[in-house]
C-alpha positions as CSV (number, residue, x, y, z in Angstrom):
1,M,-26.2,47.7,53.8
2,K,-22.9,49.9,54.4
3,K,-21.2,50.7,51.2
4,R,-17.2,51.1,51.4
5,I,-15.5,51.3,48.0
6,L,-11.7,50.8,46.9
7,I,-10.5,51.6,43.7
8,I,-7.2,50.3,42.7
9,G,-5.1,52.1,40.4
10,A,-6.9,55.1,40.9
11,C,-4.4,57.2,39.3
12,G,-4.9,56.2,35.8
13,Q,-6.9,57.6,32.7
14,I,-10.2,56.2,33.8
15,G,-9.3,55.6,37.7
16,T,-8.8,59.4,38.7
17,E,-12.3,60.6,37.1
18,L,-14.0,57.7,38.7
19,T,-12.7,58.3,42.2
20,L,-14.0,61.7,41.6
21,Y,-17.3,60.8,40.7
22,L,-17.7,58.2,43.3
23,R,-16.7,60.5,46.1
24,E,-19.1,63.2,45.2
25,K,-21.9,60.6,44.9
26,F,-21.0,58.3,48.3
27,G,-19.0,61.1,50.1
28,K,-15.1,61.0,50.2
29,H,-14.6,58.8,53.3
30,K,-16.6,55.9,51.8
31,V,-13.8,55.7,48.6
32,I,-10.4,55.2,49.1
33,A,-8.3,55.6,46.3
34,S,-5.0,53.3,45.6
35,D,-2.3,52.8,43.1
36,I,1.5,52.2,43.2
37,R,2.3,55.7,43.2
38,E,0.6,59.3,44.1
39,G,-1.7,60.8,41.5
40,D,-2.4,64.6,41.1
41,K,-3.1,67.1,43.3
42,P,-6.9,67.2,42.9
43,L,-7.1,63.5,43.2
44,M,-4.9,63.2,46.4
45,K,-7.0,66.2,48.0
46,S,-10.1,64.7,47.5
47,G,-10.2,61.7,50.3
48,P,-8.0,58.7,51.4
49,F,-5.2,57.4,49.6
50,E,-3.4,53.7,49.8
51,I,0.0,53.2,48.2
52,L,-0.9,50.0,46.8
53,D,0.5,47.1,44.3
54,A,-2.2,45.5,42.9
55,T,-0.3,42.1,42.2
56,N,0.9,42.1,46.0
57,Y,-2.3,39.6,47.5
58,D,-1.3,40.5,51.3
59,E,-1.0,44.2,50.3
60,V,-4.7,44.2,48.6
61,E,-6.3,41.9,51.4
62,E,-4.7,44.0,54.4
63,V,-6.2,47.3,52.9
64,V,-9.5,45.9,52.1
65,I,-9.7,44.7,55.6
66,R,-8.8,47.5,57.2
67,H,-10.7,49.7,55.6
68,E,-13.9,47.2,55.7
69,I,-13.7,47.5,51.9
70,T,-17.4,46.0,50.4
71,D,-16.8,47.0,46.3
72,V,-13.5,46.6,44.8
73,Y,-13.0,48.5,41.3
74,L,-9.9,47.1,39.8
75,M,-8.8,49.8,37.1
76,A,-5.1,48.7,37.1
77,A,-3.9,47.6,33.9
78,M,-1.2,48.0,31.2
79,L,-2.7,49.4,27.9
80,S,-2.6,47.8,24.3
81,A,0.2,50.2,23.1
82,T,2.5,50.2,26.0
83,A,2.0,46.0,26.8
84,E,3.2,45.5,23.4
85,K,6.3,46.8,24.3
86,F,6.4,45.0,27.6
87,P,4.3,41.8,26.9
88,M,5.0,39.9,30.3
89,K,4.9,42.7,32.5
90,G,1.6,43.7,30.7
91,W,0.3,40.0,31.1
92,N,1.8,40.1,34.7
93,L,0.0,43.1,35.9
94,N,-3.4,42.3,34.1
95,M,-3.5,38.9,35.5
96,D,-2.0,38.9,38.7
97,S,-4.2,41.8,39.6
98,L,-7.6,40.4,38.5
99,F,-6.9,37.0,40.2
100,N,-6.1,38.6,43.5
101,V,-9.2,40.3,43.5
102,L,-11.4,37.6,42.6
103,K,-9.6,35.5,45.3
104,L,-10.9,38.2,47.9
105,A,-14.3,37.8,46.4
106,K,-14.5,34.0,46.6
107,E,-13.5,34.0,50.5
108,K,-16.1,36.7,51.1
109,K,-14.1,39.5,52.1
110,I,-15.1,41.9,49.4
111,E,-19.0,41.6,48.3
112,K,-19.1,43.0,44.7
113,L,-16.2,43.5,42.1
114,F,-15.6,46.1,38.9
115,W,-13.5,44.9,36.2
116,P,-12.9,46.4,32.9
117,S,-12.4,44.7,29.9
118,S,-12.0,46.4,26.1
119,I,-12.7,45.9,22.6
120,A,-9.3,44.7,22.6
121,V,-10.4,41.6,23.1
122,F,-11.7,41.2,20.0
123,G,-9.4,40.3,16.8
124,P,-8.9,40.6,12.8
125,T,-11.6,37.3,12.5
126,T,-14.5,39.3,14.3
127,P,-16.9,40.8,12.3
128,K,-16.3,44.4,12.1
129,N,-19.6,46.3,12.1
130,D,-22.0,46.3,15.1
131,T,-19.8,43.5,16.7
132,P,-22.3,41.0,18.6
133,Q,-22.1,40.7,22.3
134,R,-21.2,36.7,21.6
135,T,-18.8,36.4,18.4
136,V,-15.2,35.6,17.3
137,M,-13.0,36.4,19.6
138,E,-8.9,35.8,18.5
139,P,-7.1,38.9,19.9
140,S,-3.8,39.8,18.5
141,T,-2.3,41.7,21.5
142,V,-0.8,41.2,24.9
143,Y,-3.4,43.3,26.2
144,G,-6.4,42.0,24.0
145,I,-5.2,38.5,25.4
146,S,-5.2,39.5,28.9
147,K,-8.6,41.0,28.4
148,Q,-10.0,37.9,27.1
149,T,-8.7,35.2,29.4
150,G,-9.6,37.9,32.2
151,E,-13.2,37.7,30.6
152,R,-13.1,33.6,30.8
153,W,-12.4,33.8,34.7
154,C,-14.7,36.4,35.8
155,E,-17.5,34.0,34.1
156,Y,-16.1,30.9,36.1
157,Y,-15.8,32.8,38.9
158,F,-19.2,33.7,38.9
159,N,-20.5,30.4,37.6
160,R,-18.4,28.4,40.3
161,Y,-18.1,30.4,43.5
162,G,-21.4,33.1,43.0
163,V,-19.1,35.8,43.1
164,D,-20.7,39.1,42.0
165,V,-18.1,40.4,39.1
166,R,-19.3,43.0,36.9
167,S,-17.5,44.1,33.7
168,I,-17.9,46.2,30.5
169,R,-16.0,46.2,27.5
170,Y,-14.7,49.9,27.1
171,P,-14.1,51.3,23.8
172,G,-11.6,54.2,23.3
173,L,-11.7,56.7,25.9
174,I,-11.7,60.4,25.5
175,S,-11.3,63.3,28.5
176,Y,-9.8,66.5,28.9
177,K,-8.8,65.8,32.7
178,T,-6.6,63.3,32.5
179,L,-3.8,62.5,29.8
180,P,-4.2,58.9,27.9
181,G,-2.5,56.3,29.5
182,G,-0.8,54.2,26.4
183,G,-3.7,52.9,24.5
184,T,-4.0,52.5,20.6
185,T,-6.9,55.3,20.5
186,D,-4.9,57.7,22.5
187,Y,-4.7,59.4,19.4
188,A,-8.5,61.1,19.6
189,V,-7.6,62.6,22.8
190,D,-3.8,64.2,21.7
191,I,-5.8,65.8,18.7
192,Y,-7.5,67.8,20.7
193,H,-4.6,69.2,22.8
194,K,-2.2,69.6,19.4
195,A,-5.2,71.1,17.6
196,L,-5.2,73.8,20.5
197,K,-1.1,74.0,20.7
198,H,-0.1,73.9,17.3
199,K,-3.2,73.8,14.7
200,K,-1.8,70.7,13.3
201,Y,-1.4,67.1,14.2
202,I,0.2,64.4,12.7
203,C,-1.5,61.0,13.4
204,F,-0.6,57.5,14.1
205,L,-3.4,56.0,12.7
206,N,-4.2,56.1,8.9
207,S,-7.2,58.4,7.7
208,E,-9.6,55.4,7.5
209,T,-9.4,54.2,10.7
210,T,-12.7,54.0,12.2
211,L,-13.0,52.9,16.2
212,P,-15.5,52.8,18.6
213,M,-15.0,56.1,21.1
214,M,-16.4,57.0,24.5
215,F,-16.8,60.6,26.2
216,M,-15.6,59.9,29.5
217,D,-18.3,60.7,31.4
218,D,-20.4,58.2,29.5
219,A,-18.0,55.6,30.5
220,I,-18.2,56.5,34.2
221,R,-21.6,56.5,33.9
222,A,-21.9,53.1,32.6
223,T,-19.5,51.9,35.0
224,V,-21.1,52.7,38.3
225,S,-25.0,52.0,36.4
226,I,-23.5,48.6,36.2
227,M,-22.1,48.4,40.1
228,E,-25.4,49.7,40.9
229,A,-27.7,47.6,39.2
230,D,-29.7,45.1,40.5
231,R,-27.8,41.5,40.7
232,E,-30.2,39.6,38.9
233,D,-30.1,42.0,36.1
234,I,-26.8,41.6,35.5
235,K,-27.0,38.3,32.9
236,V,-23.6,38.6,31.5
237,R,-20.7,37.8,33.6
238,S,-17.6,37.7,31.2
239,S,-18.3,41.3,30.2
240,Y,-20.8,43.7,28.4
241,N,-20.6,45.1,25.0
242,L,-20.9,49.2,25.4
243,S,-21.0,51.5,22.8
244,G,-20.9,55.2,22.4
245,M,-20.1,56.8,18.9
246,S,-17.5,55.8,16.3
247,F,-15.7,57.9,13.9
248,D,-12.1,57.7,12.0
249,P,-9.6,60.6,12.1
250,E,-11.1,62.4,9.1
251,E,-14.6,62.6,10.9
252,I,-12.8,64.1,14.4
253,T,-11.1,66.3,12.1
254,A,-14.2,68.1,10.6
255,S,-15.6,68.5,13.7
256,I,-12.4,70.1,15.4
257,K,-12.1,72.4,12.3
258,K,-15.9,73.7,13.0
259,H,-14.1,75.2,15.9
260,I,-10.7,75.9,14.6
261,P,-10.9,76.5,10.7
262,K,-7.1,76.5,10.3
263,F,-6.4,73.0,11.9
264,E,-4.8,70.5,9.9
265,I,-3.7,66.6,10.2
266,S,-1.3,64.6,8.9
267,Y,-0.7,60.7,8.9
268,E,2.0,58.6,9.6
269,P,1.0,55.4,10.5
270,D,3.4,53.2,13.3
271,F,3.1,50.2,15.1
272,R,-0.5,51.2,16.2
273,Q,-1.9,50.8,12.7
274,P,-2.1,47.2,12.6
275,I,-3.7,46.9,16.5
276,A,-6.7,49.3,15.5
277,D,-7.2,47.2,12.1
278,S,-7.7,44.5,14.4
279,W,-10.6,46.0,16.3
280,P,-14.1,46.4,15.8
281,Q,-15.2,49.8,13.5
282,S,-19.1,49.5,15.6
283,I,-20.3,47.9,18.7
284,D,-23.8,46.5,19.3
285,D,-24.5,47.3,22.9
286,S,-28.1,46.0,23.1
287,E,-27.8,43.7,25.6
288,A,-26.4,46.5,28.3
289,R,-29.4,48.6,27.2
290,K,-31.9,45.5,27.7
291,D,-30.3,44.0,30.8
292,W,-29.2,47.4,33.0
293,G,-30.6,50.4,31.4
294,W,-27.2,51.3,29.4
295,E,-27.6,54.5,26.9
296,S,-25.2,56.7,25.8
297,K,-25.5,60.6,25.4
298,I,-22.6,62.6,24.5
299,S,-22.4,62.3,20.3
300,L,-18.8,63.5,18.3
301,D,-19.6,67.2,18.2
302,E,-20.6,67.6,21.6
303,M,-17.5,66.1,22.9
304,T,-15.7,68.3,21.1
305,E,-17.1,71.5,22.0
306,I,-16.5,69.9,25.7
307,M,-12.9,69.0,25.1
308,L,-12.0,72.3,23.4
309,T,-13.9,74.4,25.7
310,N,-12.1,72.6,28.8
311,L,-8.8,72.6,27.1
312,K,-8.7,75.8,26.0
313,D,-7.6,77.6,29.4
314,K,-4.3,75.3,29.6
315,Y,-3.1,76.7,26.2
316,Q,-3.9,80.5,26.4
């Protein structure tokens, strides 16, 4: 079977690295990147690119048909902190874009669809530790509500129409290649930049805020792994729990201080603190491990070494 991939939202934090990874794996002409505006130079030079509004069905359909797309990765979204400022914009982007690709899959215009969910689907009443795959979900943010709603629609379209949609609940994602895009876990990226640049960081969460996190390489590997898994191995059609590591700002600070002993952190919690407080501290991802062989590889200290090594050149 010939595979041709469309990435919608290719210029975002995940989309950029996912595009480059898939082009390396399948060849640049088999992976079409798209976003509402152009991305950075490495992305734009790496292969074909389309300007595309994810909320416009006709535009998405036209690109899918013209490029004979088989697989879509829908990475366009408004993240948690930004969506709290623009609730209806966040809801409309997150939901309209999903319905557009679900419709294409229902009409057999594409074969397979990846849609990302998030730990934001959980809420204050969810068990905080080893959060199970199936549990109480009462999200308290626009982003979380849109992601929980999306999970229900994904499962519905699979059960009702046989749409092969696959999803994982991302924890906070950390990368040195792209800047964060307006999420509540962004501090865990920004802290490395500030450690190298200023040797100090003012954190917008308090010191005890433990959250599930993952290094981007693990997240990209998980994303491609679930899409490459056999159809019958995907038992969960809402979204799979995914776990990498959990830490609080004090623990990431201690990890950085092994390399930059003079680094200091202080705390000024803001509107993102209640969002973080509503999320789990650790995730049980045993179903992803059992069903399609998921396994995280990168620890906190390994991630710190990779982040500081790769960001050092930028600040010297």
